[in-house]
Each structure stands twice: as structure tokens, then as C-alpha cells.
C-alpha positions as CSV (number, residue, x, y, z in Angstrom):
1,M,4.6,15.4,-23.0
2,K,1.5,14.0,-24.7
3,T,-1.3,12.9,-22.3
4,I,-3.7,10.2,-23.3
5,R,-7.1,10.3,-21.6
6,T,-9.1,7.1,-20.9
7,I,-12.7,7.3,-19.9
8,C,-13.6,4.8,-17.2
9,F,-17.1,3.9,-16.1
10,F,-17.7,2.7,-12.6
11,R,-21.0,1.1,-11.7
12,F,-22.3,1.7,-8.2
13,K,-25.7,0.8,-6.7
14,E,-26.9,4.4,-7.3
15,G,-25.9,4.4,-11.0
16,T,-23.0,4.7,-13.3
17,K,-20.2,7.2,-12.6
18,L,-17.8,8.6,-15.2
19,K,-14.2,9.3,-14.5
20,I,-11.6,10.5,-16.9
21,C,-8.1,9.2,-16.1
22,N,-4.9,10.8,-17.3
23,Q,-2.7,8.1,-18.8
24,G,0.4,10.4,-18.9
25,L,3.6,9.6,-17.1
26,P,3.3,9.8,-13.4
27,S,4.9,12.6,-11.5
28,M,8.1,11.6,-9.7
29,H,7.4,13.7,-6.6
30,Q,6.8,11.8,-3.4
31,T,3.2,11.9,-2.3
32,N,1.3,10.8,0.7
33,I,0.6,7.1,0.3
34,H,-2.9,7.1,1.6
35,A,-5.4,9.1,3.5
36,I,-7.3,6.0,4.8
37,F,-7.0,3.2,7.2
38,R,-9.7,0.6,7.2
39,P,-9.3,-1.7,10.2
40,N,-12.2,-3.9,9.2
41,Q,-10.5,-5.0,6.0
42,E,-7.9,-7.7,5.4
43,G,-4.3,-7.3,4.2
44,L,-3.5,-4.5,1.9
45,K,-7.1,-3.5,1.8
46,K,-6.6,-1.8,5.1
47,V,-4.5,0.9,3.4
48,L,-5.6,0.7,-0.2
49,G,-8.9,0.5,-2.0
50,D,-10.1,-3.1,-2.8
51,L,-9.2,-3.0,-6.4
52,E,-5.9,-1.1,-5.8
53,A,-4.8,-3.8,-3.3
54,E,-5.7,-6.6,-5.8
55,V,-3.8,-4.9,-8.6
56,M,-0.7,-4.2,-6.5
57,E,-0.7,-7.9,-5.2
58,A,-0.8,-9.0,-8.9
59,V,1.9,-6.6,-9.9
60,W,4.2,-7.7,-7.1
61,T,3.5,-11.4,-7.8
62,A,4.4,-10.9,-11.4
63,G,7.9,-9.9,-10.4
64,Q,8.6,-8.1,-13.7
65,P,7.2,-5.0,-15.6
66,V,3.5,-5.6,-16.6
67,L,0.8,-4.3,-18.9
68,V,-2.8,-3.8,-17.9
69,K,-3.6,-6.9,-20.1
70,D,-1.2,-8.9,-17.9
71,I,-3.0,-7.9,-14.6
72,H,-6.6,-7.9,-15.7
73,P,-7.0,-11.7,-16.0
74,K,-5.3,-12.2,-12.6
75,L,-8.0,-10.3,-10.8
76,P,-11.0,-12.2,-9.2
77,A,-13.5,-13.2,-12.0
78,N,-16.5,-12.6,-9.7
79,R,-15.7,-8.9,-9.7
80,Q,-16.4,-8.5,-13.5
81,I,-13.9,-5.6,-13.8
82,S,-13.4,-4.1,-17.2
83,H,-10.0,-3.7,-18.8
84,S,-10.5,0.1,-18.8
85,T,-11.2,0.1,-15.0
86,V,-7.9,-1.8,-14.4
87,A,-6.2,0.8,-16.6
88,C,-7.6,3.7,-14.6
89,T,-6.7,1.9,-11.3
90,M,-3.1,1.4,-12.5
91,T,-3.0,5.1,-13.6
92,A,-4.2,6.1,-10.1
93,L,-1.6,3.9,-8.5
94,A,1.1,5.6,-10.6
95,E,-0.3,9.0,-9.5
96,K,0.1,7.7,-5.9
97,N,3.7,6.8,-6.7
98,L,3.1,3.1,-6.2
99,L,3.6,2.2,-9.8
100,V,5.8,3.8,-12.4
101,V,5.6,3.8,-16.2
102,V,8.8,2.2,-17.5
103,G,7.9,2.1,-21.2
104,K,5.3,1.4,-23.8
105,E,4.4,-1.6,-25.8
106,G,2.4,-0.3,-28.7
107,K,-0.1,2.1,-27.2
108,A,-0.1,0.4,-23.8
109,Y,2.0,1.5,-20.9
110,V,4.4,-0.9,-19.1
111,Y,4.3,-0.5,-15.3
112,R,6.5,-1.7,-12.5
113,P,6.1,-1.2,-8.7
114,V,8.1,1.7,-7.2
115,T,9.0,-0.4,-4.1
116,S,8.7,-3.9,-2.9
117,R,5.7,-5.1,-1.0
118,E,7.6,-5.1,2.2
119,D,8.9,-1.5,1.7
120,F,5.4,-0.3,0.8
121,L,4.0,-1.9,4.0
122,H,6.8,-0.4,6.1
123,R,6.0,3.1,4.7
124,A,2.2,2.8,4.8
125,L,2.1,1.4,8.4
126,G,4.6,4.0,9.5
127,Q,2.3,6.7,8.2
128,V,-0.7,5.2,9.9
129,I,1.2,5.0,13.2
130,D,2.5,8.5,12.9
131,N,-1.0,9.8,12.2
132,I,-2.4,7.9,15.2
133,F,0.3,9.3,17.5
134,K,-0.2,12.8,16.2
135,A,-4.0,12.7,16.6
136,F,-4.0,10.8,20.0
137,P,-0.6,10.9,21.5
138,D,-1.5,10.0,25.1
139,T,-4.0,7.3,24.3
140,A,-1.7,5.8,21.6
141,A,1.3,5.7,24.0
142,A,-0.8,4.1,26.8
143,L,-2.2,1.5,24.4
144,L,1.3,0.7,23.1
145,D,2.6,0.2,26.6
146,E,-0.4,-1.9,27.5
147,H,0.0,-4.0,24.4
148,L,3.7,-4.6,24.9
149,D,3.2,-5.5,28.5
150,Q,0.8,-8.3,27.5
151,R,3.2,-9.7,24.8
152,Q,5.1,-12.7,26.1
153,D,8.0,-12.3,23.7
154,F,8.3,-8.7,24.9
155,Q,8.4,-9.8,28.5
156,D,11.1,-12.4,27.5
157,L,13.2,-9.6,25.9
158,L,12.8,-7.4,29.1
159,R,14.0,-10.3,31.2
160,L,17.0,-10.9,28.9
161,R,17.9,-7.2,29.0
162,E,17.7,-7.3,32.8
163,R,20.1,-10.3,32.8
164,V,22.5,-8.7,30.5
165,E,22.5,-5.5,32.6
166,A,23.1,-7.6,35.7
167,L,26.0,-9.3,34.1
168,D,27.4,-6.0,32.9
169,A,27.1,-4.6,36.5
170,E,29.0,-7.6,37.9
171,D,31.8,-7.0,35.4
172,E,32.2,-3.4,36.4
173,P,34.9,-2.7,39.1
């Protein structure tokens, strides 16, 4: 397999960083979705980097396979993100098994999401919850119980379950 390398420049306050992105086909093995959870961020930015979240939202919204040139103009203009930065981000998302290369159009790769937004959120939040329970099992369980006790809809379900159990008990000889 031939691998194409793209050089991406990232500008940070402390200077310009250089990153070389492999533009080859992504591996098909299942990888950990993320290593981060950022509770102070909104939406997908809680579990993805800011640009990764924006790119994935644009890809899911497109509803069909896309090129970098399709996604780049859909990103916030105030960010002033270069085409090559979007290309590197989409390559990184493919390496994380969130996007997959489904073909080429000229020299450009065509991407599609591996899963739906809902399936991604289900897996990502499942990993976050699993990690929290592994790291802090007693505290996490106590907080979950406390949270569920305070939810009115949960209380309604408990009352409904009690009524069903009472009715079942009446029906038993």
C-alpha cells in the first residue's frame, strides 16, 4: 500500500508546530475511542478535540461520503483553519476508527463515518462511564444512586414497578 504524507502546520501561542500525517488507509482494528473527557466543554467536544468534533458533526450532517474540500467550508470561518489542517484531522479521525476511507477522487480521499452519531455517543459515553466506575467504583455507585433518587421520572418508574409487583402478588394463589 502506498502511503501519502501530508505536512500540517499548527499555530499555537508559543509558536508553529509541525506534524506529518499519514494519509494511508486507516487500520481496521478497533481502537479506544478517546483518552479524554472534558466536562467543561459542550456536546461532542467533551469527548473529542474541538476541531475533531466540528469535523465529525459536518460529516454526519452531510449524510454521504465526503472529501476534505466538502467539509472545510462548513467549519466556523472565525477559526481560519487551513485545508491541510482539516486533511490531517480527518486522517486522525480515520486512525481513531471514526472515519473510513471509501475511495479516492483524483488524489483526494473520500471519507464516511464508521458509525452514526448516536452509536458513537453510545460507545464513547459507555467508555467514559466504564472508566469512571473502574477508577472510583464506590463513589461512582453512590453518586449514581443519589442522582437516580433525585430524578422524578425515576421515582415514577419505581412507583409503577411497585404497583405492578403488588398486582402480580394479588394474582398469585
